[in-house]
DRENPA-3360 file (N, C-alpha, C; in nm, 2 decimals, always signed):
BEGIN
1 = MDFEKNSG = -3.71/+22.17/-18.08/-3.82/+22.12/-17.99/-3.78/+22.17/-17.85 ~ -3.88/+22.21/-17.77/-3.86/+22.25/-17.64/-3.88/+22.13/-17.55 ~ -3.77/+22.05/-17.52/-3.78/+21.93/-17.45/-3.83/+21.96/-17.30 ~ -3.79/+22.06/-17.24/-3.84/+22.10/-17.10/-4.00/+22.11/-17.10 ~ -4.05/+22.19/-17.20/-4.19/+22.22/-17.19/-4.27/+22.10/-17.23 ~ -4.21/+22.02/-17.33/-4.29/+21.91/-17.38/-4.29/+21.79/-17.26 ~ -4.18/+21.78/-17.19/-4.17/+21.68/-17.09/-4.26/+21.72/-16.97 ~ -4.28/+21.85/-16.95/-4.38/+21.90/-16.85/-4.52/+21.86/-16.89;
9 = ILKALGHP = -4.55/+21.88/-17.01/-4.69/+21.85/-17.06/-4.72/+21.70/-17.04 ~ -4.61/+21.62/-17.09/-4.64/+21.47/-17.08/-4.64/+21.43/-16.93 ~ -4.57/+21.49/-16.85/-4.57/+21.45/-16.70/-4.70/+21.49/-16.65 ~ -4.77/+21.61/-16.68/-4.90/+21.65/-16.64/-5.00/+21.55/-16.68 ~ -4.99/+21.50/-16.81/-5.09/+21.41/-16.86/-5.07/+21.27/-16.81 ~ -4.95/+21.24/-16.75/-4.94/+21.11/-16.69/-5.01/+21.07/-16.57 ~ -5.08/+21.16/-16.51/-5.16/+21.13/-16.39/-5.30/+21.09/-16.44 ~ -5.36/+20.98/-16.38/-5.49/+20.94/-16.44/-5.60/+21.04/-16.42;
17 = IRLAIVEG = -5.61/+21.11/-16.32/-5.71/+21.21/-16.30/-5.70/+21.31/-16.39 ~ -5.58/+21.37/-16.41/-5.56/+21.48/-16.51/-5.59/+21.43/-16.65 ~ -5.55/+21.31/-16.69/-5.58/+21.25/-16.82/-5.73/+21.24/-16.84 ~ -5.80/+21.20/-16.73/-5.95/+21.19/-16.74/-6.01/+21.33/-16.76 ~ -5.95/+21.43/-16.69/-6.01/+21.56/-16.70/-5.99/+21.61/-16.84 ~ -5.88/+21.60/-16.89/-5.84/+21.65/-17.03/-5.94/+21.57/-17.13 ~ -5.94/+21.45/-17.12/-6.03/+21.36/-17.21/-6.18/+21.41/-17.20 ~ -6.23/+21.43/-17.09/-6.37/+21.48/-17.06/-6.39/+21.62/-17.12;
25 = LLDNNECN = -6.29/+21.70/-17.11/-6.30/+21.83/-17.17/-6.30/+21.83/-17.32 ~ -6.22/+21.74/-17.38/-6.22/+21.73/-17.53/-6.36/+21.67/-17.58 ~ -6.42/+21.58/-17.49/-6.54/+21.52/-17.53/-6.66/+21.62/-17.52 ~ -6.64/+21.72/-17.43/-6.76/+21.82/-17.40/-6.72/+21.96/-17.43 ~ -6.60/+21.99/-17.50/-6.56/+22.11/-17.54/-6.52/+22.20/-17.42 ~ -6.61/+22.22/-17.31/-6.57/+22.29/-17.19/-6.66/+22.25/-17.08 ~ -6.61/+22.28/-16.96/-6.68/+22.22/-16.85/-6.65/+22.30/-16.72 ~ -6.74/+22.31/-16.62/-6.70/+22.38/-16.50/-6.65/+22.28/-16.39;
33 = VNKIVGKL = -6.61/+22.33/-16.29/-6.56/+22.24/-16.18/-6.65/+22.15/-16.12 ~ -6.77/+22.20/-16.11/-6.88/+22.11/-16.05/-6.91/+21.99/-16.13 ~ -6.91/+22.00/-16.26/-6.93/+21.89/-16.35/-6.82/+21.80/-16.36 ~ -6.70/+21.85/-16.34/-6.58/+21.76/-16.34/-6.58/+21.68/-16.21 ~ -6.62/+21.74/-16.10/-6.63/+21.68/-15.97/-6.73/+21.56/-15.97 ~ -6.85/+21.60/-16.03/-6.96/+21.50/-16.04/-6.92/+21.38/-16.12 ~ -6.86/+21.41/-16.24/-6.83/+21.30/-16.33/-6.72/+21.21/-16.28 ~ -6.62/+21.27/-16.22/-6.51/+21.19/-16.17/-6.52/+21.14/-16.03;
41 = KIPQSTAS = -6.62/+21.19/-15.96/-6.65/+21.15/-15.82/-6.52/+21.18/-15.73 ~ -6.46/+21.30/-15.75/-6.35/+21.34/-15.66/-6.39/+21.47/-15.58 ~ -6.32/+21.50/-15.48/-6.34/+21.62/-15.41/-6.31/+21.74/-15.49 ~ -6.38/+21.85/-15.46/-6.36/+21.97/-15.54/-6.22/+22.03/-15.52 ~ -6.16/+22.01/-15.41/-6.02/+22.06/-15.38/-5.93/+21.98/-15.47 ~ -5.95/+21.85/-15.48/-5.86/+21.76/-15.57/-5.87/+21.81/-15.71 ~ -5.99/+21.83/-15.76/-6.02/+21.87/-15.90/-5.94/+22.00/-15.92 ~ -5.96/+22.09/-15.83/-5.90/+22.23/-15.84/-5.74/+22.22/-15.85;
49 = QHLAILKS = -5.68/+22.13/-15.77/-5.54/+22.12/-15.77/-5.50/+22.06/-15.90 ~ -5.57/+21.97/-15.96/-5.53/+21.91/-16.09/-5.56/+22.01/-16.20 ~ -5.66/+22.09/-16.20/-5.68/+22.19/-16.29/-5.58/+22.30/-16.29 ~ -5.53/+22.33/-16.17/-5.42/+22.43/-16.16/-5.29/+22.38/-16.23 ~ -5.26/+22.26/-16.22/-5.14/+22.19/-16.28/-5.16/+22.20/-16.42 ~ -5.28/+22.15/-16.48/-5.30/+22.16/-16.63/-5.30/+22.30/-16.68 ~ -5.34/+22.39/-16.60/-5.34/+22.54/-16.65/-5.19/+22.58/-16.66 ~ -5.11/+22.55/-16.55/-4.97/+22.59/-16.54/-4.88/+22.54/-16.65;
57 = KGILSYRK = -4.92/+22.42/-16.71/-4.85/+22.36/-16.81/-4.90/+22.41/-16.95 ~ -4.99/+22.50/-16.96/-5.04/+22.55/-17.08/-5.13/+22.45/-17.16 ~ -5.19/+22.35/-17.08/-5.28/+22.26/-17.14/-5.42/+22.31/-17.14 ~ -5.47/+22.37/-17.04/-5.60/+22.42/-17.03/-5.60/+22.58/-17.02 ~ -5.71/+22.63/-17.07/-5.75/+22.78/-17.05/-5.89/+22.77/-16.99 ~ -5.94/+22.89/-16.96/-6.07/+22.90/-16.90/-6.14/+23.03/-16.95 ~ -6.27/+23.03/-16.93/-6.36/+23.14/-16.97/-6.44/+23.16/-16.85 ~ -6.47/+23.29/-16.81/-6.56/+23.31/-16.70/-6.70/+23.35/-16.77;
65 = KGVEVCYF = -6.81/+23.28/-16.72/-6.94/+23.31/-16.76/-7.02/+23.36/-16.63 ~ -7.02/+23.48/-16.60/-7.07/+23.53/-16.48/-6.98/+23.48/-16.35 ~ -7.03/+23.41/-16.26/-6.95/+23.36/-16.15/-6.90/+23.22/-16.19 ~ -6.94/+23.15/-16.30/-6.89/+23.03/-16.33/-6.77/+23.04/-16.42 ~ -6.68/+22.94/-16.40/-6.55/+22.93/-16.47/-6.56/+22.80/-16.55 ~ -6.54/+22.81/-16.68/-6.55/+22.69/-16.77/-6.41/+22.67/-16.82 ~ -6.36/+22.55/-16.81/-6.23/+22.51/-16.86/-6.23/+22.44/-17.00 ~ -6.13/+22.46/-17.08/-6.12/+22.40/-17.21/-5.98/+22.36/-17.24;
73 = VSNEKVKN = -5.96/+22.26/-17.33/-5.83/+22.23/-17.38/-5.79/+22.33/-17.48 ~ -5.67/+22.41/-17.46/-5.63/+22.50/-17.54/-5.51/+22.47/-17.62 ~ -5.45/+22.35/-17.59/-5.32/+22.32/-17.65/-5.34/+22.22/-17.76 ~ -5.30/+22.26/-17.88/-5.33/+22.17/-17.99/-5.25/+22.04/-17.99 ~ -5.12/+22.05/-17.94/-5.04/+21.93/-17.92/-5.11/+21.83/-17.83 ~ -5.17/+21.87/-17.73/-5.24/+21.79/-17.63/-5.36/+21.72/-17.70 ~ -5.43/+21.80/-17.78/-5.55/+21.74/-17.85/-5.50/+21.64/-17.94 ~ -5.39/+21.65/-18.01/-5.34/+21.54/-18.10/-5.28/+21.42/-18.02;
81 = ILKSIQE = -5.22/+21.45/-17.91/-5.18/+21.34/-17.83/-5.29/+21.25/-17.78 ~ -5.40/+21.31/-17.73/-5.51/+21.24/-17.68/-5.59/+21.16/-17.80 ~ -5.59/+21.22/-17.92/-5.65/+21.15/-18.03/-5.57/+21.03/-18.07 ~ -5.44/+21.04/-18.06/-5.36/+20.93/-18.10/-5.36/+20.81/-17.99 ~ -5.38/+20.84/-17.87/-5.39/+20.73/-17.77/-5.53/+20.68/-17.75 ~ -5.63/+20.75/-17.81/-5.77/+20.70/-17.79/-5.80/+20.60/-17.90 ~ -5.71/+20.59/-18.00/-5.74/+20.49/-18.11/-5.71/+20.35/-18.07;
% end
């Protein structure tokens, strides 16, 4: 087990906004920053900072659709973690 990597993932998920972003992405498969900002009622800069942390920990990936960037949860461990805490 990679304790360093796994603790980084758990630390990233430990913030309420990041946890809400991940949960929302799992519910909607993928989403752009504007939808995240609207749903969570947070500034765009705050959302971008949290998305950057989630990407750096390998939790999220993104696709470009023209000028739009859509984020999605790409880490299977994280999907399982969220399923277990949602029950």
